[in-house]
N, CA, C and O atoms as a printed pandas DataFrame, in Angstrom:
     atom_number atom_name residue_name chain_id  residue_number  x_coord  y_coord  z_coord
0              1         N          MET        A               1   65.407  205.688  110.076
1              2        CA          MET        A               1   66.777  206.051  110.352
2              3         C          MET        A               1   67.390  205.010  111.293
3              4         O          MET        A               1   66.816  204.684  112.332
4              5         N          ALA        A               2   68.531  204.509  110.924
5              6        CA          ALA        A               2   69.203  203.493  111.730
6              7         C          ALA        A               2   69.834  204.127  112.961
7              8         O          ALA        A               2   70.351  205.243  112.911
8              9         N          ARG        A               3   69.783  203.412  114.038
9             10        CA          ARG        A               3   70.379  203.893  115.281
10            11         C          ARG        A               3   71.883  203.685  115.209
11            12         O          ARG        A               3   72.351  202.643  114.751
12            13         N          TYR        A               4   72.627  204.660  115.656
13            14        CA          TYR        A               4   74.082  204.622  115.625
14            15         C          TYR        A               4   74.586  204.167  116.994
15            16         O          TYR        A               4   74.314  204.821  118.001
16            17         N          TYR        A               5   75.306  203.067  117.038
17            18        CA          TYR        A               5   75.864  202.555  118.284
18            19         C          TYR        A               5   77.373  202.731  118.277
19            20         O          TYR        A               5   78.059  202.243  117.379
20            21         N          ARG        A               6   77.882  203.426  119.273
21            22        CA          ARG        A               6   79.321  203.654  119.375
22            23         C          ARG        A               6   80.093  202.361  119.553
23            24         O          ARG        A               6   81.221  202.240  119.075
24            25         N          TYR        A               7   79.508  201.413  120.223
25            26        CA          TYR        A               7   80.247  200.214  120.604
26            27         C          TYR        A               7   80.338  199.187  119.482
27            28         O          TYR        A               7   80.987  198.154  119.650
28            29         N          LYS        A               8   79.713  199.443  118.363
29            30        CA          LYS        A               8   79.802  198.534  117.221
30            31         C          LYS        A               8   80.890  198.958  116.236
31            32         O          LYS        A               8   81.144  198.261  115.254
32            33         N          ILE        A               9   81.526  200.089  116.492
33            34        CA          ILE        A               9   82.592  200.543  115.602
34            35         C          ILE        A               9   83.926  200.035  116.128
35            36         O          ILE        A               9   84.014  199.628  117.286
36            37         N          PRO        A              10   84.960  200.051  115.304
37            38        CA          PRO        A              10   86.283  199.564  115.751
38            39         C          PRO        A              10   86.810  200.368  116.940
39            40         O          PRO        A              10   86.483  201.545  117.095
40            41         N          PRO        A              11   87.623  199.731  117.773
41            42        CA          PRO        A              11   88.143  200.417  118.970
42            43         C          PRO        A              11   88.914  201.695  118.651
43            44         O          PRO        A              11   88.809  202.662  119.406
44            45         N          TRP        A              12   89.682  201.739  117.571
45            46        CA          TRP        A              12   90.446  202.943  117.246
46            47         C          TRP        A              12   89.520  204.100  116.898
47            48         O          TRP        A              12   89.814  205.250  117.225
48            49         N          ALA        A              13   88.390  203.803  116.230
49            50        CA          ALA        A              13   87.440  204.863  115.893
50            51         C          ALA        A              13   86.715  205.347  117.146
51            52         O          ALA        A              13   86.423  206.535  117.282
52            53         N          ARG        A              14   86.429  204.430  118.049
53            54        CA          ARG        A              14   85.773  204.791  119.308
54            55         C          ARG        A              14   86.681  205.704  120.129
55            56         O          ARG        A              14   86.208  206.660  120.743
56            57         N          LYS        A              15   87.990  205.412  120.142
57            58        CA          LYS        A              15   88.934  206.269  120.870
58            59         C          LYS        A              15   89.002  207.664  120.252
59            60         O          LYS        A              15   89.109  208.658  120.969
60            61         N          CYS        A              16   88.939  207.738  118.926
61            62        CA          CYS        A              16   88.942  209.045  118.258
62            63         C          CYS        A              16   87.710  209.857  118.646
63            64         O          CYS        A              16   87.809  211.062  118.876
64            65         N          ILE        A              17   86.569  209.213  118.719
65            66        CA          ILE        A              17   85.331  209.894  119.112
66            67         C          ILE        A              17   85.433  210.374  120.561
67            68         O          ILE        A              17   85.020  211.489  120.877
68            69         N          ILE        A              18   85.975  209.543  121.430
69            70        CA          ILE        A              18   86.105  209.920  122.844
70            71         C          ILE        A              18   87.049  211.110  122.997
71            72         O          ILE        A              18   86.762  212.031  123.762
72            73         N          VAL        A              19   88.167  211.100  122.279
73            74        CA          VAL        A              19   89.111  212.223  122.346
74            75         C          VAL        A              19   88.459  213.495  121.818
75            76         O          VAL        A              19   88.595  214.557  122.426
76            77         N          ALA        A              20   87.757  213.400  120.704
77            78        CA          ALA        A              20   87.082  214.575  120.150
78            79         C          ALA        A              20   86.024  215.101  121.118
79            80         O          ALA        A              20   85.828  216.310  121.245
80            81         N          GLU        A              21   85.352  214.183  121.792
81            82        CA          GLU        A              21   84.324  214.581  122.758
82            83         C          GLU        A              21   84.943  215.338  123.934
83            84         O          GLU        A              21   84.376  216.324  124.404
84            85         N          ARG        A              22   86.090  214.886  124.403
85            86        CA          ARG        A              22   86.752  215.527  125.546
86            87         C          ARG        A              22   87.359  216.884  125.187
87            88         O          ARG        A              22   87.401  217.784  126.026
88            89         N          VAL        A              23   87.819  217.035  123.971
89            90        CA          VAL        A              23   88.535  218.237  123.559
90            91         C          VAL        A              23   87.586  219.343  123.087
91            92         O          VAL        A              23   87.974  220.510  123.052
92            93         N          THR        A              24   86.370  218.997  122.731
93            94        CA          THR        A              24   85.440  219.963  122.151
94            95         C          THR        A              24   85.119  221.124  123.098
95            96         O          THR        A              24   85.130  222.278  122.671
96            97         N          LEU        A              25   84.837  220.846  124.351
97            98        CA          LEU        A              25   84.441  221.914  125.279
98            99         C          LEU        A              25   85.546  222.939  125.528
99           100         O          LEU        A              25   85.264  224.135  125.450
100          101         N          PRO        A              26   86.790  222.545  125.824
101          102        CA          PRO        A              26   87.820  223.580  126.012
102          103         C          PRO        A              26   88.070  224.418  124.759
103          104         O          PRO        A              26   88.270  225.629  124.853
104          105         N          ILE        A              27   88.059  223.783  123.597
105          106        CA          ILE        A              27   88.241  224.536  122.357
106          107         C          ILE        A              27   87.066  225.475  122.134
107          108         O          ILE        A              27   87.254  226.602  121.677
108          109         N          LEU        A              28   85.849  225.021  122.454
109          110        CA          LEU        A              28   84.665  225.857  122.311
110          111         C          LEU        A              28   84.746  227.073  123.221
111          112         O          LEU        A              28   84.411  228.179  122.798
112          113         N          ILE        A              29   85.177  226.894  124.442
113          114        CA          ILE        A              29   85.299  228.017  125.377
114          115         C          ILE        A              29   86.336  229.024  124.878
115          116         O          ILE        A              29   86.089  230.230  124.887
116          117         N          PHE        A              30   87.493  228.527  124.444
117          118        CA          PHE        A              30   88.528  229.410  123.908
118          119         C          PHE        A              30   88.013  230.172  122.690
119          120         O          PHE        A              30   88.230  231.378  122.572
120          121         N          GLN        A              31   87.342  229.481  121.796
121          122        CA          GLN        A              31   86.840  230.107  120.572
122          123         C          GLN        A              31   85.747  231.129  120.885
123          124         O          GLN        A              31   85.676  232.175  120.241
124          125         N          ALA        A              32   84.898  230.834  121.865
125          126        CA          ALA        A              32   83.847  231.781  122.238
126          127         C          ALA        A              32   84.448  233.068  122.808
127          128         O          ALA        A              32   83.982  234.164  122.496
128          129         N          ILE        A              33   85.475  232.934  123.639
129          130        CA          ILE        A              33   86.135  234.127  124.183
130          131         C          ILE        A              33   86.789  234.919  123.062
131          132         O          ILE        A              33   86.701  236.146  123.024
132          133         N          ARG        A              34   87.441  234.214  122.154
133          134        CA          ARG        A              34   88.077  234.894  121.026
134          135         C          ARG        A              34   87.041  235.605  120.159
135          136         O          ARG        A              34   87.283  236.716  119.686
136          137         N          THR        A              35   85.890  234.970  119.949
137          138        CA          THR        A              35   84.831  235.575  119.140
138          139         C          THR        A              35   84.260  236.816  119.831
139          140         O          THR        A              35   83.905  237.787  119.162
140          141         N          LEU        A              36   84.171  236.791  121.148
141          142        CA          LEU        A              36   83.670  237.966  121.862
142          143         C          LEU        A              36   84.649  239.128  121.784
143          144         O          LEU        A              36   84.236  240.286  121.720
144          145         N          LEU        A              37   85.947  238.826  121.790
145          146        CA          LEU        A              37   86.952  239.893  121.758
146          147         C          LEU        A              37   87.181  240.444  120.356
147          148         O          LEU        A              37   87.220  241.659  120.159
148          149         N          ILE        A              38   87.331  239.554  119.386
149          150        CA          ILE        A              38   87.617  239.968  118.008
150          151         C          ILE        A              38   86.659  239.225  117.075
151          152         O          ILE        A              38   87.050  238.224  116.474
152          153         N          PRO        A              39   85.421  239.689  116.940
153          154        CA          PRO        A              39   84.460  238.942  116.118
154          155         C          PRO        A              39   84.700  239.130  114.616
155          156         O          PRO        A              39   84.613  240.240  114.092
156          157         N          THR        A              40   85.000  238.037  113.952
157          158        CA          THR        A              40   85.083  238.038  112.500
158          159         C          THR        A              40   84.098  236.984  111.996
159          160         O          THR        A              40   83.593  236.168  112.767
160          161         N          THR        A              41   83.842  237.017  110.721
161          162        CA          THR        A              41   82.902  236.063  110.148
162          163         C          THR        A              41   83.393  234.629  110.335
163          164         O          THR        A              41   82.605  233.739  110.658
164          165         N          LEU        A              42   84.663  234.408  110.138
165          166        CA          LEU        A              42   85.228  233.072  110.293
166          167         C          LEU        A              42   85.113  232.589  111.738
167          168         O          LEU        A              42   84.779  231.429  111.979
168          169         N          ASP        A              43   85.389  233.476  112.704
169          170        CA          ASP        A              43   85.263  233.101  114.115
170          171         C          ASP        A              43   83.835  232.719  114.465
171          172         O          ASP        A              43   83.610  231.762  115.207
172          173         N          ILE        A              44   82.879  233.452  113.944
173          174        CA          ILE        A              44   81.475  233.147  114.220
174          175         C          ILE        A              44   81.091  231.801  113.619
175          176         O          ILE        A              44   80.367  231.027  114.245
176          177         N          LEU        A              45   81.565  231.518  112.417
177          178        CA          LEU        A              45   81.269  230.228  111.791
178          179         C          LEU        A              45   81.916  229.067  112.549
179          180         O          LEU        A              45   81.291  228.023  112.740
180          181         N          ILE        A              46   83.158  229.246  112.977
181          182        CA          ILE        A              46   83.838  228.202  113.736
182          183         C          ILE        A              46   83.142  227.971  115.074
183          184         O          ILE        A              46   82.971  226.827  115.496
184          185         N          THR        A              47   82.743  229.044  115.737
185          186        CA          THR        A              47   82.044  228.911  117.015
186          187         C          THR        A              47   80.714  228.190  116.826
187          188         O          THR        A              47   80.359  227.332  117.634
188          189         N          ALA        A              48   79.979  228.523  115.780
189          190        CA          ALA        A              48   78.705  227.847  115.520
190          191         C          ALA        A              48   78.927  226.364  115.230
191          192         O          ALA        A              48   78.157  225.521  115.689
192          193         N          LEU        A              49   79.961  226.046  114.482
193          194        CA          LEU        A              49   80.281  224.654  114.192
194          195         C          LEU        A              49   80.633  223.894  115.473
195          196         O          LEU        A              49   80.186  222.763  115.669
196          197         N          LEU        A              50   81.425  224.506  116.334
197          198        CA          LEU        A              50   81.803  223.863  117.594
198          199         C          LEU        A              50   80.617  223.702  118.535
199          200         O          LEU        A              50   80.520  222.697  119.240
200          201         N          VAL        A              51   79.711  224.682  118.554
201          202        CA          VAL        A              51   78.501  224.554  119.382
202          203         C          VAL        A              51   77.649  223.386  118.877
203          204         O          VAL        A              51   77.145  222.593  119.671
204          205         N          GLY        A              52   77.492  223.286  117.565
205          206        CA          GLY        A              52   76.740  222.166  116.997
206          207         C          GLY        A              52   77.385  220.829  117.305
207          208         O          GLY        A              52   76.690  219.870  117.641
208          209         N          LEU        A              53   78.697  220.752  117.197
209          210        CA          LEU        A              53   79.413  219.520  117.507
210          211         C          LEU        A              53   79.290  219.166  118.982
211          212         O          LEU        A              53   79.107  217.999  119.331
212          213         N          PHE        A              54   79.392  220.177  119.856
213          214        CA          PHE        A              54   79.251  219.932  121.295
214          215         C          PHE        A              54   77.866  219.386  121.625
215          216         O          PHE        A              54   77.745  218.425  122.385
216          217         N          PHE        A              55   76.825  219.986  121.062
217          218        CA          PHE        A              55   75.476  219.495  121.335
218          219         C          PHE        A              55   75.235  218.121  120.729
219          220         O          PHE        A              55   74.475  217.331  121.289
220          221         N          ALA        A              56   75.861  217.819  119.607
221          222        CA          ALA        A              56   75.741  216.476  119.028
222          223         C          ALA        A              56   76.364  215.443  119.960
223          224         O          ALA        A              56   75.812  214.357  120.132
224          225         N          PHE        A              57   77.494  215.764  120.559
225          226        CA          PHE        A              57   78.088  214.852  121.536
226          227         C          PHE        A              57   77.249  214.781  122.799
227          228         O          PHE        A              57   77.050  213.703  123.358
228          229         N          TYR        A              58   76.755  215.932  123.251
229          230        CA          TYR        A              58   75.974  215.978  124.498
230          231         C          TYR        A              58   74.671  215.171  124.362
231          232         O          TYR        A              58   74.284  214.463  125.291
232          233         N          LEU        A              59   74.011  215.275  123.235
233          234        CA          LEU        A              59   72.771  214.544  123.015
234          235         C          LEU        A              59   73.009  213.133  122.476
235          236         O          LEU        A              59   72.066  212.405  122.165
236          237         N          GLU        A              60   74.285  212.761  122.370
237          238        CA          GLU        A              60   74.706  211.439  121.921
238          239         C          GLU        A              60   74.216  211.098  120.523
239          240         O          GLU        A              60   73.832  209.959  120.255
240          241         N          TRP        A              61   74.229  212.091  119.626
241          242        CA          TRP        A              61   73.933  211.841  118.225
242          243         C          TRP        A              61   75.150  211.264  117.534
243          244         O          TRP        A              61   75.038  210.585  116.514
244          245         N          ILE        A              62   76.320  211.542  118.101
245          246        CA          ILE        A              62   77.583  211.006  117.568
246          247         C          ILE        A              62   78.157  210.055  118.592
247          248         O          ILE        A              62   79.221  209.477  118.370
């Protein structure tokens, strides 16, 4: 498996990744609160997707 380096991609793509990384946690917190108050199948799927995305950023897989 090839190693993914953020700094080898174009600057505009790097900025998109940085913005997504910064925005993921607040959206995840909002979605988790919403899922606790009104749990629907879609909310649970979105929360799981956001948790996976957050951990991918945290572990620097993306």
